[in-house]
Residue, then its C-alpha position, 0 to 999 in steps of 0.5 A: x107098876x102100870x108099865x109092868x101091867x101093860x107088859x103082862x096083860x097080853x100074857x095074862x089074856x093069852x093064858x086065859x085062852x089056852x085051855x084047849x082041853x076037850x072036857x069042860x068042867x063046871x067052871x073052866x076046862x080040864x087040860x087033856x091028859x092032866x089033872x089040871x083045870x084052868x078057868x077064870x072070872x071077870x068083874x065089870x063094876x060101876x061105882x059112883x065113888x071112883x074117878x073112873x066109874x066103870x072099870x074091870x074090877x077083877x080079871x082073874x085066871x084060876x088054875x086048879x088040880x086034884x089028885x087023891x089027897x092033894x089039891x092045888x089052887x092058884x089065882x092071879x088077879x088084875x084089878x082096877x083096870x079102866x076101860x079107856x086106854x088113856x087112863x092106864x097111866x093114871x089109875x091104880x091098877x094092881x096085878x096080884x097073886x090072890x091065892x096059891x095054896x096046896x092042900x093035903x088031906x091028912x086023914x078023914x078028920x083033918x087037912x092042912x093048907x100051905x101057901x097064900x089062902x083065904x083066911x078062915x074068918x067070918x061068913x063073907x070071907x068064905x066067898x072070895x069071888x064076887x061072882x058068888x057073893x050076894x053083894x058087890x060091896x063088902x061089910x066094913x069089917x072085911x076090909x079093916x078088922x082082919x087080914x082077908x088073905x094069909x101067907x102061911x099054914x093052916x090046920x083044919x080039923x073036921x068033925x062028923x057033923x060038918x063042924x070045923x076048927x082051924x088054926x092059922x099061923x104066919x110068920x113071914x112076909x105076905x107073897x101077895x101085893x097090897x090089895x083090898x086085904x090087909x097085908x100082914x107079916x105075922x098072923x095067928x088065928x083060931x076059927x070055929x064053924x058049927x052048923x045045926x040044921x039050917x042055922x050055923x055059927x062062926x067064931x074067930x079070933x087072932x092077932x096080926x102085924x100089918x106089913x111094915x107096922x110094928x104093932x100088934x092088932x087083936x081081933x075077935x068076932x062072932x056070927x050066925x047064919x040062917x040058910x032057908x029055902x026062901x031067905x038067907x040071914x047073916x049077922x056078924x059082930x067084930x072088934x079090934x084092939x091095937x097096942x099102939x094106936x086107936x082101936x076099932x071097938x065094933x063093926x057089925x051088920x045084919x043082912x037078909x037075902x030073899x030068894x024071889x025066884x030061881x034067878x032073882x035075889x033081893x038083899x037088905x043090909x044094915x051095918x054099924x061101925x066106929x072108925x078111928x080113921x074118921x075121928x072115931x065117927x060112929x057110922x051106920x049104913x043101909x044097903x038095898x041090892x038086887x041080883x039076877x043070875x040068868x045062867x050059872x056062869x053070869x051074875x048081874x048086881x045093882x045096889x044102893x049104899x046109904x051112909x048116915x054121916x060120911x059123904x059116901x052114899x052111892x050106887x054100885x052095879x057089877x057084871x060078873x062072869x065065870x069061865 
């Protein structure tokens, strides 16, 4: 795998530099005389938990196109790339097709997505790029209770008040490689998003089979968000039941982000979950974080994550750029 990444890396970097169009978009560049836009992002992360503490956590190429009712989005991502060349043979680097989706607007009230796309589940999963997330780390539920990505088809119904109801169906292998997302061979999900003024609600439930594991896993979750001018507050609670092994009875968090200044945010997150992989330990965590956005294309974050039981307390920082 490492040899393939070594061979692919020069091409990967080259592709990210071939955007020779004269018209810059908000992120990336428009290729002249085409509907294609090309850009990308880079995340440099320091994590005390990792053996190689300072790594390129994500180096991604984004390709998009918009034509009337059609929309194309592709994302190729190289993850966990250490900075020192001698570590290339020993570190778990991953080259992955994160997203490759084709969207079509059926009418004013419905659309359809085909390919590999972000699962329409929860609030954190609506921000797949760390650049636009409030923290570098995810809540426990995002990585362990449902597939973050789905290879299949999604139907979305749009209501006049900006509410949405989506149905997701997958009955085929995932075209992505194993990454921080659960890799599923089957996935069916229903999700409802309902906004009202500054407050919104989300509810989602589904069933999936993880890759090469013949076991049904059911999940259900609810969440709410208050998005004010000075503070953003999110809260979510999910549960997962497994047909043949230990279930995960709960995983939830409440998070508040204060907008101290146009470029400065402070975040506090309190989380609790029960993990069957850790002898059903009931864990609580506390995250204190700070982010600084000097420009619209650059974010610097730092956070301390405290675990009450597991020996995973650590400091994490990241430097993210969209281009």
